[in-house]
N, C-alpha and C positions, 0 to 999 in steps of 0.2 A: 526744177520745181518753180512754181510761180505763185505769187500771192493771189488769193481769190477773195472777193468781197462777199461776205455772207449776206444774203438777201432776207427780207422779212417774209415770214409765212402768212398765209391768210388766217383770219380769226378762227375759222373752222378747224384748220389743221393745228393751230396753237392750242385750242381747247381740247382737241383729241389727245395731244401729247401730254398735256397737264393731267388729264383724266387717266391716261395709261400709266403715267409715272406714279400716281397715287395708288393705283390698283396693283402695280407690278410687285411680285414677291421674288426674293432672291433665288428661291429654289426653282421657280418656273419661268424665269425671265427669258431664257433662250427660246422656250416654246412660245411664250407670249409675243416675242418679237417676230418669230417665224409666222405666226398667225396674223400679226399686224401687217406684215409685208404683203399679204394677200388682199388687203383692203385697198379700195380706191384712194383713200386718204393718204396712205403711205406709198403704195405702189404707183399711183398716178400723180397726185397733187404734190406731195413732198418730194418725190423723185424728180418731178418736172422742175421744181425750183433748184434742186441740185444741178440738174443739167444746164439750166440757165447760168448758174454760177460758174460752170466749167467752161463756158464760151461756146462759140458756134461749132467747134469741132468736138465738143464734149469730151475733152481729154481727161485722163486720170489725174487727180489732184496731187498724186505723188510723183509718178514718173513722167507725166505729160506726153507719153508716147502712145500708149494704147487708149482705146475708147473706154470711158468710164461706164461700167456695167453694174457695179455693186454699191450698196450703201455700206460704208465702213464706219465703225465706231472708233474714233481716235483713241479715247480711253476704252480699252477692250471691255465689252459688256459682260464677258465671263468673269472678269475681276471686279469691275466697277459697275455692278448691277444697277445702282441708283442712277447712272448716267445713260441708261439704255434708250430712254425716250426723251433725252435732252437734244433739242435741235442743234445747239452749239457743239455737240459731240459727233455730228454726222458729216461725212465727206463722201464724195463720189470718186470711186477708184476702179481700176481694172481688176479683173479676177486674179491676175498674177500677183499684183501688189497686195491684194486682200489676203490671198492664201499665204504669202510669204510672211507678212506682218503677224497675222493671227493674233495671239495673245502676248506677243513680244512688246514690251513697253518699258524701256529703261527709264529710270528716274534718278534725279540727283539726291543729295543728302537731305534736302528740304522737302522731298516728295513731289518735286515739280518734274514735268516731262522733259526728257532729253531729246525727244523727237520733235522735228519741226511740224507745227500745225499750220498748213498754208492758209487757213482762214483767219489766223491770228498773227502769225509771224511773217516778217519779210525774209524769205529764205536766203537771199543773197547776203544777209548780214552774217550768216553762219557757214555758208558753203560758197565755193568758187568754181568757175567753169574752166576746164583745161582744154583749150582748142586742139592741142596736139593729140589728145587721146579721146576727147569727147566725154570725159568723165567729170563727175562732180567730186570735189575734194573739200575737206573741212578747211575753213579759213584759218590762217595763222593769226593768233591773238598776241600782239606785242605786250599787252598789259599783264598777261599771265604766262608769257613765254612758252606757249604751246598751241597746238591746234584747238580750235573751238570744240568743246565737249558736245555741244548740240549738233554741230556739223559732223563730228566723228560718229555719233550714234545714228544719225539719219543716213549716212553713207555706208554704214556697216552692212556688208553683203548678207549677213545672217539675219538682218531685220527687214531691209527693203531692197528690191532688185533694181536699184537706180543706175548701176554701172555695168549691167550685162551688155554684151556686144550689140544685141538688137536695139538697145536704147542709145548707147554711145554713138553708134553709127548714124542714128537719126540726128543727134546733136551736131556731129561733124558735118553732116550733109547740110544742115541749116547754116552752119558757120561758113561753109564754102559758098553757098548760094548768097548769103549776106555779103560776103566779100565781092562777089561778082556784081551785085547791083550797086555797091559803093564804087567799084571800079568804073562801071558804066556812067555813073554820075560824074566822077572826076574827069573821065574822057570827054563827056559832053561839055563840061565846064571849060576845059582847055580849048576846045574847038570854038568856044564863044569868047575868045580873047581874055580868058582867065576869069570871067564872071560867070557865076552859076545862075542860069535862067530859072525863073519860077516854074516853068514847065518841067525842067529837068529835076528840080527839087520835088515837085509834086509826084513825079514818077517814082523817085527814090522813096519818099514817105509812103506811097501806096504799096510799093514792093515790100517795104519793111513790115507793114501791117499784115500783108499776106504771109510773111515769114515769121510770124509772131509766136509760133509754137515753142514749147519748152521754157518760155519766159526769158529767153536769152537776150531779147532786145533790151529789156530792163537791166539785165546784168551788164550789157555792153556799155550803155550810156550813163549808168549810175554807179557801177561797182567795179568795172575793170580799169586797168591803168592806161588803156588806149595807146599802147606802145607798138602794136603790130600794124604793119601795112596791110591794106590801104586805109585802115581806120585811123591810123596816126595822121595821114595826110588830110583826111576829111576833118579831123579835129583841129589841126594846126592851120590849114589853108582856108577853111570855111567855118570859122568859129560861130558866126551867126546862124548858119544852117545847122551846125552841130547842136547849138542851144535849142533851136526849134525842135529838133529830133528828141532832145532830152525832155522837152515839154510834152511832146506827144507820148513818149514811152513812160512818162511818169504816171500816166493814166491807165497803163496796162495792168 
């Protein structure tokens, strides 16, 4: 998963959502939403903003693997009818994640969501990446001496398909490719009498931007322990370059 920045809708779309929220009735909200999706305001304008939020590859905001095709209601509209036309409740997801999540929506004792909302939460505060398997796992919380409840719920296979083989293999492929470009940078630096040239660093940073799927660049530079080679060598031997990459990935 990766954090996504929620963009501002045009005044026309905002007004439409306000009007639809006022008109929506609990008994017919599913039908009203289905009709609204056929309009240019939802089907083109609002959907277009969600696509921009998802990035140039328009990846699903849950799995980051498949292309986002559906407007998903984070708080399920079948249960929370009043949130159906709320912009802050809409995400762009793939059909697989949309079907799997459905109306599943675990909450804590205070009635707050236990699922990660990528437009609100920093996912890596709750889940961790396991390079050996390509899976996402709930982070261990020392303060409560257990896995993070939000991470557990989000990675629950009965709620979201974040750890199916088709997705984990993509994350592993990303990680292998990332290691390759880091190794290429380190090799180039060694051949340059131990100093990392600006050209080599520019190539590394460009390669990493191209490998930015799954939000794992941000995990690597801000939430991992940097203990695995060749990433450990990059961190220890070229701290200035490491910090520059941290700065770059902080904007992802």
